[in-house]
mmCIF file of the N, C-alpha and C atoms, coordinates in Angstrom:
data_MODEL
# 
_entry.id   MODEL 
# 
loop_
_atom_site.group_PDB 
_atom_site.id 
_atom_site.type_symbol 
_atom_site.label_atom_id 
_atom_site.label_alt_id 
_atom_site.label_comp_id 
_atom_site.label_asym_id 
_atom_site.label_entity_id 
_atom_site.label_seq_id 
_atom_site.pdbx_PDB_ins_code 
_atom_site.Cartn_x 
_atom_site.Cartn_y 
_atom_site.Cartn_z 
_atom_site.occupancy 
_atom_site.B_iso_or_equiv 
_atom_site.pdbx_formal_charge 
_atom_site.auth_seq_id 
_atom_site.auth_comp_id 
_atom_site.auth_asym_id 
_atom_site.auth_atom_id 
_atom_site.pdbx_PDB_model_num 
ATOM 1   N N  . MET A 1 1  ? 21.542  -36.137 -24.317 1.00 0.00 ? 1  MET A N  1 
ATOM 2   C CA . MET A 1 1  ? 22.072  -35.294 -23.411 1.00 0.00 ? 1  MET A CA 1 
ATOM 3   C C  . MET A 1 1  ? 20.568  -35.051 -23.792 1.00 0.00 ? 1  MET A C  1 
ATOM 4   N N  . ALA A 1 2  ? 20.308  -34.499 -22.075 1.00 0.00 ? 2  ALA A N  1 
ATOM 5   C CA . ALA A 1 2  ? 18.734  -33.596 -22.494 1.00 0.00 ? 2  ALA A CA 1 
ATOM 6   C C  . ALA A 1 2  ? 18.657  -32.364 -22.764 1.00 0.00 ? 2  ALA A C  1 
ATOM 7   N N  . LYS A 1 3  ? 17.200  -32.326 -23.029 1.00 0.00 ? 3  LYS A N  1 
ATOM 8   C CA . LYS A 1 3  ? 17.076  -30.925 -23.396 1.00 0.00 ? 3  LYS A CA 1 
ATOM 9   C C  . LYS A 1 3  ? 16.377  -30.137 -22.342 1.00 0.00 ? 3  LYS A C  1 
ATOM 10  N N  . PRO A 1 4  ? 16.578  -28.431 -22.079 1.00 0.00 ? 4  PRO A N  1 
ATOM 11  C CA . PRO A 1 4  ? 16.840  -27.806 -21.534 1.00 0.00 ? 4  PRO A CA 1 
ATOM 12  C C  . PRO A 1 4  ? 14.605  -27.778 -21.368 1.00 0.00 ? 4  PRO A C  1 
ATOM 13  N N  . ASN A 1 5  ? 13.926  -27.694 -20.298 1.00 0.00 ? 5  ASN A N  1 
ATOM 14  C CA . ASN A 1 5  ? 12.508  -27.783 -20.424 1.00 0.00 ? 5  ASN A CA 1 
ATOM 15  C C  . ASN A 1 5  ? 12.060  -25.645 -19.901 1.00 0.00 ? 5  ASN A C  1 
ATOM 16  N N  . TYR A 1 6  ? 12.566  -25.423 -20.791 1.00 0.00 ? 6  TYR A N  1 
ATOM 17  C CA . TYR A 1 6  ? 12.146  -24.178 -21.160 1.00 0.00 ? 6  TYR A CA 1 
ATOM 18  C C  . TYR A 1 6  ? 10.754  -23.499 -20.343 1.00 0.00 ? 6  TYR A C  1 
ATOM 19  N N  . ALA A 1 7  ? 9.929   -23.582 -20.829 1.00 0.00 ? 7  ALA A N  1 
ATOM 20  C CA . ALA A 1 7  ? 8.799   -23.445 -20.595 1.00 0.00 ? 7  ALA A CA 1 
ATOM 21  C C  . ALA A 1 7  ? 8.747   -24.290 -18.655 1.00 0.00 ? 7  ALA A C  1 
ATOM 22  N N  . PHE A 1 8  ? 9.023   -24.608 -18.454 1.00 0.00 ? 8  PHE A N  1 
ATOM 23  C CA . PHE A 1 8  ? 8.962   -25.309 -16.250 1.00 0.00 ? 8  PHE A CA 1 
ATOM 24  C C  . PHE A 1 8  ? 9.323   -23.940 -15.988 1.00 0.00 ? 8  PHE A C  1 
ATOM 25  N N  . GLU A 1 9  ? 10.987  -23.278 -16.620 1.00 0.00 ? 9  GLU A N  1 
ATOM 26  C CA . GLU A 1 9  ? 11.424  -22.068 -16.371 1.00 0.00 ? 9  GLU A CA 1 
ATOM 27  C C  . GLU A 1 9  ? 11.308  -20.947 -16.227 1.00 0.00 ? 9  GLU A C  1 
ATOM 28  N N  . LYS A 1 10 ? 10.311  -20.808 -16.933 1.00 0.00 ? 10 LYS A N  1 
ATOM 29  C CA . LYS A 1 10 ? 9.485   -19.210 -17.534 1.00 0.00 ? 10 LYS A CA 1 
ATOM 30  C C  . LYS A 1 10 ? 7.961   -19.415 -16.410 1.00 0.00 ? 10 LYS A C  1 
ATOM 31  N N  . ARG A 1 11 ? 7.186   -20.964 -15.884 1.00 0.00 ? 11 ARG A N  1 
ATOM 32  C CA . ARG A 1 11 ? 6.556   -20.785 -15.157 1.00 0.00 ? 11 ARG A CA 1 
ATOM 33  C C  . ARG A 1 11 ? 6.877   -20.246 -13.910 1.00 0.00 ? 11 ARG A C  1 
ATOM 34  N N  . GLN A 1 12 ? 8.536   -21.040 -13.448 1.00 0.00 ? 12 GLN A N  1 
ATOM 35  C CA . GLN A 1 12 ? 8.173   -20.840 -11.953 1.00 0.00 ? 12 GLN A CA 1 
ATOM 36  C C  . GLN A 1 12 ? 8.617   -19.200 -11.849 1.00 0.00 ? 12 GLN A C  1 
ATOM 37  N N  . LYS A 1 13 ? 8.949   -18.781 -12.983 1.00 0.00 ? 13 LYS A N  1 
ATOM 38  C CA . LYS A 1 13 ? 9.921   -17.491 -12.661 1.00 0.00 ? 13 LYS A CA 1 
ATOM 39  C C  . LYS A 1 13 ? 8.447   -16.860 -12.863 1.00 0.00 ? 13 LYS A C  1 
ATOM 40  N N  . GLU A 1 14 ? 7.028   -17.334 -13.720 1.00 0.00 ? 14 GLU A N  1 
ATOM 41  C CA . GLU A 1 14 ? 5.975   -16.756 -13.963 1.00 0.00 ? 14 GLU A CA 1 
ATOM 42  C C  . GLU A 1 14 ? 5.447   -16.497 -11.872 1.00 0.00 ? 14 GLU A C  1 
ATOM 43  N N  . LEU A 1 15 ? 5.804   -17.237 -11.131 1.00 0.00 ? 15 LEU A N  1 
ATOM 44  C CA . LEU A 1 15 ? 5.459   -17.995 -10.357 1.00 0.00 ? 15 LEU A CA 1 
ATOM 45  C C  . LEU A 1 15 ? 5.847   -17.183 -8.846  1.00 0.00 ? 15 LEU A C  1 
ATOM 46  N N  . ALA A 1 16 ? 7.269   -17.086 -9.588  1.00 0.00 ? 16 ALA A N  1 
ATOM 47  C CA . ALA A 1 16 ? 8.265   -15.952 -8.283  1.00 0.00 ? 16 ALA A CA 1 
ATOM 48  C C  . ALA A 1 16 ? 7.522   -14.751 -8.260  1.00 0.00 ? 16 ALA A C  1 
ATOM 49  N N  . LYS A 1 17 ? 7.649   -14.196 -9.661  1.00 0.00 ? 17 LYS A N  1 
ATOM 50  C CA . LYS A 1 17 ? 7.030   -12.379 -9.903  1.00 0.00 ? 17 LYS A CA 1 
ATOM 51  C C  . LYS A 1 17 ? 5.837   -12.606 -8.556  1.00 0.00 ? 17 LYS A C  1 
ATOM 52  N N  . LYS A 1 18 ? 4.739   -13.799 -9.264  1.00 0.00 ? 18 LYS A N  1 
ATOM 53  C CA . LYS A 1 18 ? 3.165   -13.722 -8.718  1.00 0.00 ? 18 LYS A CA 1 
ATOM 54  C C  . LYS A 1 18 ? 2.989   -13.668 -7.489  1.00 0.00 ? 18 LYS A C  1 
ATOM 55  N N  . GLN A 1 19 ? 3.897   -14.429 -7.193  1.00 0.00 ? 19 GLN A N  1 
ATOM 56  C CA . GLN A 1 19 ? 4.107   -14.369 -4.644  1.00 0.00 ? 19 GLN A CA 1 
ATOM 57  C C  . GLN A 1 19 ? 4.853   -13.027 -4.454  1.00 0.00 ? 19 GLN A C  1 
ATOM 58  N N  . LYS A 1 20 ? 5.465   -12.690 -5.377  1.00 0.00 ? 20 LYS A N  1 
ATOM 59  C CA . LYS A 1 20 ? 6.604   -11.780 -4.991  1.00 0.00 ? 20 LYS A CA 1 
ATOM 60  C C  . LYS A 1 20 ? 5.760   -9.972  -4.277  1.00 0.00 ? 20 LYS A C  1 
ATOM 61  N N  . LYS A 1 21 ? 4.742   -9.998  -5.701  1.00 0.00 ? 21 LYS A N  1 
ATOM 62  C CA . LYS A 1 21 ? 3.880   -8.793  -5.928  1.00 0.00 ? 21 LYS A CA 1 
ATOM 63  C C  . LYS A 1 21 ? 2.794   -9.157  -4.990  1.00 0.00 ? 21 LYS A C  1 
ATOM 64  N N  . GLN A 1 22 ? 2.650   -10.516 -4.615  1.00 0.00 ? 22 GLN A N  1 
ATOM 65  C CA . GLN A 1 22 ? 1.570   -10.602 -3.588  1.00 0.00 ? 22 GLN A CA 1 
ATOM 66  C C  . GLN A 1 22 ? 2.195   -10.213 -1.938  1.00 0.00 ? 22 GLN A C  1 
ATOM 67  N N  . GLU A 1 23 ? 2.460   -10.926 -2.230  1.00 0.00 ? 23 GLU A N  1 
ATOM 68  C CA . GLU A 1 23 ? 3.421   -9.664  -0.705  1.00 0.00 ? 23 GLU A CA 1 
ATOM 69  C C  . GLU A 1 23 ? 3.621   -8.291  -0.674  1.00 0.00 ? 23 GLU A C  1 
ATOM 70  N N  . LYS A 1 24 ? 3.928   -8.163  -1.159  1.00 0.00 ? 24 LYS A N  1 
ATOM 71  C CA . LYS A 1 24 ? 4.390   -6.399  -1.613  1.00 0.00 ? 24 LYS A CA 1 
ATOM 72  C C  . LYS A 1 24 ? 2.589   -5.706  -1.578  1.00 0.00 ? 24 LYS A C  1 
ATOM 73  N N  . LEU A 1 25 ? 1.626   -6.592  -2.211  1.00 0.00 ? 25 LEU A N  1 
ATOM 74  C CA . LEU A 1 25 ? 0.399   -5.916  -2.095  1.00 0.00 ? 25 LEU A CA 1 
ATOM 75  C C  . LEU A 1 25 ? 0.226   -5.699  -0.024  1.00 0.00 ? 25 LEU A C  1 
ATOM 76  N N  . LEU A 1 26 ? 0.440   -6.915  0.434   1.00 0.00 ? 26 LEU A N  1 
ATOM 77  C CA . LEU A 1 26 ? 0.467   -7.651  1.602   1.00 0.00 ? 26 LEU A CA 1 
ATOM 78  C C  . LEU A 1 26 ? 1.238   -6.202  3.269   1.00 0.00 ? 26 LEU A C  1 
ATOM 79  N N  . GLN A 1 27 ? 2.139   -6.105  2.126   1.00 0.00 ? 27 GLN A N  1 
ATOM 80  C CA . GLN A 1 27 ? 2.952   -5.071  3.268   1.00 0.00 ? 27 GLN A CA 1 
ATOM 81  C C  . GLN A 1 27 ? 2.129   -4.178  2.761   1.00 0.00 ? 27 GLN A C  1 
ATOM 82  N N  . ARG A 1 28 ? 2.072   -3.301  1.800   1.00 0.00 ? 28 ARG A N  1 
ATOM 83  C CA . ARG A 1 28 ? 1.115   -2.582  1.222   1.00 0.00 ? 28 ARG A CA 1 
ATOM 84  C C  . ARG A 1 28 ? 0.520   -1.967  2.353   1.00 0.00 ? 28 ARG A C  1 
ATOM 85  N N  . LYS A 1 29 ? -1.065  -3.396  2.510   1.00 0.00 ? 29 LYS A N  1 
ATOM 86  C CA . LYS A 1 29 ? -2.451  -2.814  2.812   1.00 0.00 ? 29 LYS A CA 1 
ATOM 87  C C  . LYS A 1 29 ? -1.759  -3.008  4.367   1.00 0.00 ? 29 LYS A C  1 
ATOM 88  N N  . SER A 1 30 ? -0.953  -3.859  5.378   1.00 0.00 ? 30 SER A N  1 
ATOM 89  C CA . SER A 1 30 ? -0.075  -3.249  6.447   1.00 0.00 ? 30 SER A CA 1 
ATOM 90  C C  . SER A 1 30 ? -0.157  -2.127  7.204   1.00 0.00 ? 30 SER A C  1 
ATOM 91  N N  . GLY A 1 31 ? 0.749   -1.689  5.725   1.00 0.00 ? 31 GLY A N  1 
ATOM 92  C CA . GLY A 1 31 ? 1.408   -0.572  5.948   1.00 0.00 ? 31 GLY A CA 1 
ATOM 93  C C  . GLY A 1 31 ? 0.419   0.337   6.050   1.00 0.00 ? 31 GLY A C  1 
ATOM 94  N N  . GLU A 1 32 ? -0.750  0.195   5.120   1.00 0.00 ? 32 GLU A N  1 
ATOM 95  C CA . GLU A 1 32 ? -1.210  1.577   5.073   1.00 0.00 ? 32 GLU A CA 1 
ATOM 96  C C  . GLU A 1 32 ? -2.711  1.882   6.357   1.00 0.00 ? 32 GLU A C  1 
ATOM 97  N N  . ASN A 1 33 ? -2.849  0.020   7.113   1.00 0.00 ? 33 ASN A N  1 
ATOM 98  C CA . ASN A 1 33 ? -3.820  -0.121  8.262   1.00 0.00 ? 33 ASN A CA 1 
ATOM 99  C C  . ASN A 1 33 ? -3.175  0.900   9.354   1.00 0.00 ? 33 ASN A C  1 
ATOM 100 N N  . LEU A 1 34 ? -1.219  0.332   9.497   1.00 0.00 ? 34 LEU A N  1 
ATOM 101 C CA . LEU A 1 34 ? -0.873  0.515   10.486  1.00 0.00 ? 34 LEU A CA 1 
ATOM 102 C C  . LEU A 1 34 ? -0.769  2.392   10.516  1.00 0.00 ? 34 LEU A C  1 
ATOM 103 N N  . GLN A 1 35 ? -0.005  3.460   9.157   1.00 0.00 ? 35 GLN A N  1 
ATOM 104 C CA . GLN A 1 35 ? -0.914  4.493   9.152   1.00 0.00 ? 35 GLN A CA 1 
ATOM 105 C C  . GLN A 1 35 ? -2.271  4.920   9.497   1.00 0.00 ? 35 GLN A C  1 
ATOM 106 N N  . ALA A 1 36 ? -3.117  4.209   9.352   1.00 0.00 ? 36 ALA A N  1 
ATOM 107 C CA . ALA A 1 36 ? -4.435  4.770   9.473   1.00 0.00 ? 36 ALA A CA 1 
ATOM 108 C C  . ALA A 1 36 ? -4.045  4.423   11.336  1.00 0.00 ? 36 ALA A C  1 
ATOM 109 N N  . ASP A 1 37 ? -4.084  3.636   11.851  1.00 0.00 ? 37 ASP A N  1 
ATOM 110 C CA . ASP A 1 37 ? -3.875  3.969   13.332  1.00 0.00 ? 37 ASP A CA 1 
ATOM 111 C C  . ASP A 1 37 ? -3.373  5.091   14.079  1.00 0.00 ? 37 ASP A C  1 
ATOM 112 N N  . ASP A 1 38 ? -2.340  4.893   13.281  1.00 0.00 ? 38 ASP A N  1 
ATOM 113 C CA . ASP A 1 38 ? -1.829  6.258   13.806  1.00 0.00 ? 38 ASP A CA 1 
ATOM 114 C C  . ASP A 1 38 ? -2.640  7.149   13.826  1.00 0.00 ? 38 ASP A C  1 
ATOM 115 N N  . VAL A 1 39 ? -2.492  7.549   12.272  1.00 0.00 ? 39 VAL A N  1 
ATOM 116 C CA . VAL A 1 39 ? -3.475  8.918   12.562  1.00 0.00 ? 39 VAL A CA 1 
ATOM 117 C C  . VAL A 1 39 ? -4.604  8.677   13.578  1.00 0.00 ? 39 VAL A C  1 
ATOM 118 N N  . GLU A 1 40 ? -5.461  8.074   13.513  1.00 0.00 ? 40 GLU A N  1 
ATOM 119 C CA . GLU A 1 40 ? -6.994  8.189   14.114  1.00 0.00 ? 40 GLU A CA 1 
ATOM 120 C C  . GLU A 1 40 ? -6.127  8.512   15.731  1.00 0.00 ? 40 GLU A C  1 
ATOM 121 N N  . ASP A 1 41 ? -5.204  7.430   16.350  1.00 0.00 ? 41 ASP A N  1 
ATOM 122 C CA . ASP A 1 41 ? -4.611  7.967   17.507  1.00 0.00 ? 41 ASP A CA 1 
ATOM 123 C C  . ASP A 1 41 ? -4.109  9.120   17.620  1.00 0.00 ? 41 ASP A C  1 
ATOM 124 N N  . GLU A 1 42 ? -3.404  10.017  16.677  1.00 0.00 ? 42 GLU A N  1 
ATOM 125 C CA . GLU A 1 42 ? -3.389  10.890  17.091  1.00 0.00 ? 42 GLU A CA 1 
ATOM 126 C C  . GLU A 1 42 ? -4.608  12.116  16.992  1.00 0.00 ? 42 GLU A C  1 
ATOM 127 N N  . MET A 1 43 ? -5.384  11.882  16.140  1.00 0.00 ? 43 MET A N  1 
ATOM 128 C CA . MET A 1 43 ? -6.409  12.227  15.853  1.00 0.00 ? 43 MET A CA 1 
ATOM 129 C C  . MET A 1 43 ? -7.425  12.808  17.261  1.00 0.00 ? 43 MET A C  1 
ATOM 130 N N  . GLU A 1 44 ? -7.216  11.779  18.041  1.00 0.00 ? 44 GLU A N  1 
ATOM 131 C CA . GLU A 1 44 ? -8.242  11.426  19.392  1.00 0.00 ? 44 GLU A CA 1 
ATOM 132 C C  . GLU A 1 44 ? -6.946  11.741  21.333  1.00 0.00 ? 44 GLU A C  1 
ATOM 133 N N  . THR A 1 45 ? -5.715  12.616  20.179  1.00 0.00 ? 45 THR A N  1 
ATOM 134 C CA . THR A 1 45 ? -5.043  12.437  21.928  1.00 0.00 ? 45 THR A CA 1 
ATOM 135 C C  . THR A 1 45 ? -4.878  13.923  21.394  1.00 0.00 ? 45 THR A C  1 
ATOM 136 N N  . GLU A 1 46 ? -5.099  14.408  20.254  1.00 0.00 ? 46 GLU A N  1 
ATOM 137 C CA . GLU A 1 46 ? -4.722  16.210  19.977  1.00 0.00 ? 46 GLU A CA 1 
ATOM 138 C C  . GLU A 1 46 ? -6.364  16.797  19.662  1.00 0.00 ? 46 GLU A C  1 
ATOM 139 N N  . PRO A 1 47 ? -7.177  16.768  20.261  1.00 0.00 ? 47 PRO A N  1 
ATOM 140 C CA . PRO A 1 47 ? -8.064  18.045  19.641  1.00 0.00 ? 47 PRO A CA 1 
ATOM 141 C C  . PRO A 1 47 ? -8.152  19.161  18.856  1.00 0.00 ? 47 PRO A C  1 
ATOM 142 N N  . ALA A 1 48 ? -8.877  19.356  17.482  1.00 0.00 ? 48 ALA A N  1 
ATOM 143 C CA . ALA A 1 48 ? -8.532  20.277  16.523  1.00 0.00 ? 48 ALA A CA 1 
ATOM 144 C C  . ALA A 1 48 ? -9.500  21.144  17.267  1.00 0.00 ? 48 ALA A C  1 
ATOM 145 N N  . ALA A 1 49 ? -8.650  22.510  17.231  1.00 0.00 ? 49 ALA A N  1 
ATOM 146 C CA . ALA A 1 49 ? -9.334  23.679  18.035  1.00 0.00 ? 49 ALA A CA 1 
ATOM 147 C C  . ALA A 1 49 ? -10.603 23.833  16.425  1.00 0.00 ? 49 ALA A C  1 
ATOM 148 N N  . GLU A 1 50 ? -11.246 24.933  17.427  1.00 0.00 ? 50 GLU A N  1 
ATOM 149 C CA . GLU A 1 50 ? -12.380 25.238  16.429  1.00 0.00 ? 50 GLU A CA 1 
ATOM 150 C C  . GLU A 1 50 ? -11.746 26.774  15.292  1.00 0.00 ? 50 GLU A C  1 
ATOM 151 N N  . GLY A 1 51 ? -12.971 26.397  14.646  1.00 0.00 ? 51 GLY A N  1 
ATOM 152 C CA . GLY A 1 51 ? -12.673 27.577  13.260  1.00 0.00 ? 51 GLY A CA 1 
ATOM 153 C C  . GLY A 1 51 ? -11.001 26.954  12.486  1.00 0.00 ? 51 GLY A C  1 
ATOM 154 N N  . SER A 1 52 ? -10.166 26.146  12.466  1.00 0.00 ? 52 SER A N  1 
ATOM 155 C CA . SER A 1 52 ? -8.910  26.453  12.220  1.00 0.00 ? 52 SER A CA 1 
ATOM 156 C C  . SER A 1 52 ? -9.161  25.339  10.623  1.00 0.00 ? 52 SER A C  1 
ATOM 157 N N  . ALA A 1 53 ? -9.976  24.631  11.236  1.00 0.00 ? 53 ALA A N  1 
ATOM 158 C CA . ALA A 1 53 ? -10.307 23.969  9.466   1.00 0.00 ? 53 ALA A CA 1 
ATOM 159 C C  . ALA A 1 53 ? -10.627 24.458  8.205   1.00 0.00 ? 53 ALA A C  1 
ATOM 160 N N  . ASP A 1 54 ? -10.071 24.167  7.171   1.00 0.00 ? 54 ASP A N  1 
ATOM 161 C CA . ASP A 1 54 ? -10.689 25.304  5.920   1.00 0.00 ? 54 ASP A CA 1 
ATOM 162 C C  . ASP A 1 54 ? -11.601 24.098  5.264   1.00 0.00 ? 54 ASP A C  1 
ATOM 163 N N  . PRO A 1 55 ? -12.738 24.866  5.110   1.00 0.00 ? 55 PRO A N  1 
ATOM 164 C CA . PRO A 1 55 ? -13.350 23.981  4.446   1.00 0.00 ? 55 PRO A CA 1 
ATOM 165 C C  . PRO A 1 55 ? -13.583 23.971  2.671   1.00 0.00 ? 55 PRO A C  1 
ATOM 166 N N  . THR A 1 56 ? -13.017 23.785  2.247   1.00 0.00 ? 56 THR A N  1 
ATOM 167 C CA . THR A 1 56 ? -12.702 24.322  0.832   1.00 0.00 ? 56 THR A CA 1 
ATOM 168 C C  . THR A 1 56 ? -10.598 23.608  1.161   1.00 0.00 ? 56 THR A C  1 
ATOM 169 N N  . PRO A 1 57 ? -10.606 22.277  -0.038  1.00 0.00 ? 57 PRO A N  1 
ATOM 170 C CA . PRO A 1 57 ? -8.957  21.989  -0.258  1.00 0.00 ? 57 PRO A CA 1 
ATOM 171 C C  . PRO A 1 57 ? -8.256  23.167  -0.898  1.00 0.00 ? 57 PRO A C  1 
ATOM 172 N N  . THR A 1 58 ? -7.166  22.847  0.265   1.00 0.00 ? 58 THR A N  1 
ATOM 173 C CA . THR A 1 58 ? -6.209  23.688  -0.406  1.00 0.00 ? 58 THR A CA 1 
ATOM 174 C C  . THR A 1 58 ? -5.523  23.130  -2.794  1.00 0.00 ? 58 THR A C  1 
ATOM 175 N N  . GLY A 1 59 ? -5.765  23.833  -3.109  1.00 0.00 ? 59 GLY A N  1 
ATOM 176 C CA . GLY A 1 59 ? -5.711  23.954  -4.557  1.00 0.00 ? 59 GLY A CA 1 
ATOM 177 C C  . GLY A 1 59 ? -6.808  24.154  -5.543  1.00 0.00 ? 59 GLY A C  1 
ATOM 178 N N  . ALA A 1 60 ? -7.644  23.765  -4.878  1.00 0.00 ? 60 ALA A N  1 
ATOM 179 C CA . ALA A 1 60 ? -9.138  23.916  -5.622  1.00 0.00 ? 60 ALA A CA 1 
ATOM 180 C C  . ALA A 1 60 ? -9.234  24.966  -5.792  1.00 0.00 ? 60 ALA A C  1 
ATOM 181 N N  . THR A 1 61 ? -10.122 25.428  -7.476  1.00 0.00 ? 61 THR A N  1 
ATOM 182 C CA . THR A 1 61 ? -10.031 25.991  -8.122  1.00 0.00 ? 61 THR A CA 1 
ATOM 183 C C  . THR A 1 61 ? -10.983 25.914  -8.956  1.00 0.00 ? 61 THR A C  1 
ATOM 184 N N  . ASP A 1 62 ? -12.426 27.123  -8.597  1.00 0.00 ? 62 ASP A N  1 
ATOM 185 C CA . ASP A 1 62 ? -13.549 26.890  -9.385  1.00 0.00 ? 62 ASP A CA 1 
ATOM 186 C C  . ASP A 1 62 ? -14.041 27.322  -10.644 1.00 0.00 ? 62 ASP A C  1 
# 
């Protein structure tokens, strides 16, 4: 009877994990690009009211 090649199986699992991780990373990057484009579109269509911007970020402490 043939002996199982555990090293081959392990390598295949590692390659599958690596590929899945790359796909998720690409999806995140494309999702960020889409969200950034949406934000830019909203900023172009809605002019900001003057004086409404707070120069200090919320929750900032000195």
